[in-house]
N, C-alpha and C positions, 0 to 999 in steps of 0.2 A: 598387733594390728595397728598399721600407720594412720594417724588421724590429725587432720589439719588443727593446730593450736586456735584459741578462743580470738576471735577478732584479727586474724590474719589472713589476706586474700592468697590462696595457694591456687596456681595456675595448674589446670587439669589437662587441658588440650589447648591449640591454639585460641579457640572462640570461647573458652569455658575456663572461669575461675570460680571457687568456692571460699566462703567466708562463712565459720562456724559460730552461731549464736551461742552467748554464755547461760543456757538454760538445759545443763544435764539433768536426766532424772532418768527412773526405771521404765519409763516410758518413751523417752526421746533419746535414749543413749547417751552419748556425748552431748547432744543438743540438736537443734535444728539448724540445718543447712542453707544457707541462701547461694543461689548460683548467679553470676553475672556472667552475660553472653554477648560476644562481640568485641569489636576491637576499638573502632572510632566512636561509634554510637552503640549503645547498650541497651539490654533488656535486663532488668533484676527478677530473678523469680523466688517466690516466698520470702520477703523481705523479713519474716520471722516476728516474733513477741515484741511488745512495745517496749523497749529496752533504750535507753539513750546510751550504753555503751555499745550496742549493735548499731544504732543509728551513726554512731562517729566512725565505726569500721566500715561501714559500707560507703559512707561520703568519701574516706579515705582511699578506700579500694577503687571507687569512682572517679576519684582524681579530675573532678571539673568536667569530664565528659559528657555528651550530653544522653540522657536517658529517655529511650522512646518508650519504654511500656514498664510498668510495674506488675509482674506477672502472677496472677495467683492460681494454684493448684486448687486448694478448698481452705474452709473457713473456721477452720480449728484455729485456737488462741496462740498456738506456737507458730502459726504460718502466716496469717495475715494482718495482725492488726499495726505492724510498724508501717502498711501501707500509706497510712495516712500522713505520717511524719515524712515520709520518705517523697511523697508526693507534695508536700508542703517546701520541702529542700531543693528539690529538682524540676518541679513543674509537670512531670511525667504524668500520664494518665494512668488508671487502674484498670488493667484488662484480664479477664479469665472467666473464672466459674461464676455462675450465679449465686446472688446472696441466699444464704441458708442459716437461719438461727432459731436454735430450738433447744429446750431443756435437755440438757445431755444426761442420760440416766447409767452412763458408765463411770468408773473410777478415776477418770484421768482429769484432774484438774486443771491441768495444762492444755486439755483437748476439748474442753466446753467449747463451744460455738461463738465467734466472733461476731456478736449483736451489731456492731457499729459498721461491718464491712459495705461498703459503697462503691461499686465499681462503676467505671466511666463506661465499659463496653463488656459485653458478655459474650464470649465466643461459645459457638456451637462446635460439634463434633466435626472435623474436618476444616473449620476455618483458620486462618493463618494471619499473623502480624508479620512485617518485617522491617530489618534495619539494613544497616551498611554491612553485607556479607553475609548475612543470616536471615533465617526464616524460622519461626515457630509455628508449628502446626497442633491445634487442640487435637488430644484424643481422650473422647468420653471414657472415662473407667469408673464407673460408680461402683460402691461396694463397701470401702470403707466410709463414706460418705455418697449420699446420693448426687453431690454436687460436684464429685472430683473429677479434674482434668489431669490428665498427664499432657505433655508437650514434647513433640518431636521435633529434633534438630536436624534435618537432613543433612548440611552440611557436614555433619561429624557423623552420622549415622547413629545417632544416638536419641536417648528420650530420657526427659527427665520425669520421673517415675512419682514424684511426690511420696505420699504414704502409701500408695496401692502396692508398690514391691519395694521394701527397703533393704539396706544392704547388712542388716544387723538380726533381725528378728521377722516373724509373721505380723501380718497387720492385725490390729484389733478391729472386729466387727461387732459394733455395739449397736443392738436394736434400740428405739424405733427405727433410727434413720439409718443405722447400717443395716446391710443387706446381704445375706450369704449368697442367694442366688445370683444377684446382680455382681456379685465380689468373683464369684466362680465365672459367670459368663466374661468378665473384663479380663480375666487370667486366659480365658481362651482365647478372645479376641487380640491379646497381645502375643498368643503364641503363633499366629498367624503373620505378625510382624517381622522383620528382617533387621531389626536396630543391632547395633555391632556394642553399646554399651548402654547402661542404664546409668543416669546420675540421680539419685534417692534423696529424698528430704532428710534421711537418717542413715547414718552408716555409710562405708566405702561405697568407691564407683564399683557395678557390677559389670566384669568384661564377657562373662558367657551368659547373656540374660535369658535366654531361651531354656538354657538348661536348668538354671533357678527356677525359672516360672512354672516348667514341667514340675520341678520337685515341690513346688508351692502347691500345685495340684494335686498330685499325689499325697501331701501331708494332709490337705483339707479332707480328701477321699478315706484317708487312714482314720483320721478323727470321726468322721461322719461312720464307719464301721464299728468302731468303739462306741460310739453312741448307741447304735442301733444294737449291738450285743448287750450293754447295760439295759436298755431297755426290754430287750426279750428276756434277761434274767431278773426283771422286776426292779432295778433301780432307775426310779423317774425323777428324782429330785436333782435338781442342777448342783447345788452345793457339793452333795454326794456323789456326783459323777466327776466332777473336778478334783474332788480328792482321791479318787481312783485314777484319773487319767492325767495327772498334772502333779503326780507325788513327788517326782526329781527336781520342780523348779521352785523357784523362790516364792515363799506364799504370799509375799506382796504383789504377785502378777495373778494370784488366783481370783480376785474380783474381776479383773480382765478376761481372766479363761472364762469365768461364768457367763460373760456377755458373749464370747464367741459361742460357746457351747448353745446359749439359749438361740442365737443365730442359725445354727446349724438345725435344732428343733424347729423352728419356724420354716425353714427351707424344706424339711423332712414333711411337716405336715401339710405343706401345699402340694407336695408329691404324693400324699396319702400314704404315708411310711410312719407316721406318729400323730398323737392325738394329743391335747392338753386337756388335762383334767385336774380344776382346781388351780392348786399351786405345784404339781406333778404332770409327769409325762409318761404315755405308756405308748407302745409298739400297737401299731394296726394289723 
């Protein structure tokens, strides 16, 4: 897999460049990717973690050009905290998702919420901002988080998909804020679009996004089927389900898998297909 080196601006398209933050982990892959949109005036999408090395790399890539907006897809700590320092350095407003700060019950230290996120403007679904030769339109994609936005760049037939669709792994959906019902609905929403390429927050650009999204929907439905079969067989404990369902993956990812299995179970309960009993679940 070809991946941009940390801290170096790589041109992906005439209007798009990418700078990789130095925060690799089992949950961020090679790190969080910040995207610069525009030529003469810029938008900076997801400036990333609060790391002075990444700030210096972004300022070098910006190269004194005016920054029209610092754009945020969601408020996990690997995406939004550097917005404050970048705003102080450039004077650009912070625009994008709504504030959301809650205690994260998931296993990802890097994905806990950014409690200090303070946008100058919150975008609703379909609202847009524009600069010299570019437009970014907000596409509400809740599921990974309830405040998650993707951003369409019509001039490049592109979508900045944040963490909703990634280029290396399926997305963690961790209750109580992560919501499988909303996540699946957001995938179906993306299936109705005709974007040519996705630029995700983690992983490589996605050149056939509808095929990937279709596969992601199928994968989640397959997981749902596995859960229902385990429930029918009398396995209702989430860790026991994960041990059966994820036997072939790195055990360090099992706590995250437990969160996604729980999200599926909550979705099944809403649909009248499962019920929680104490610390376990059963089929209905």
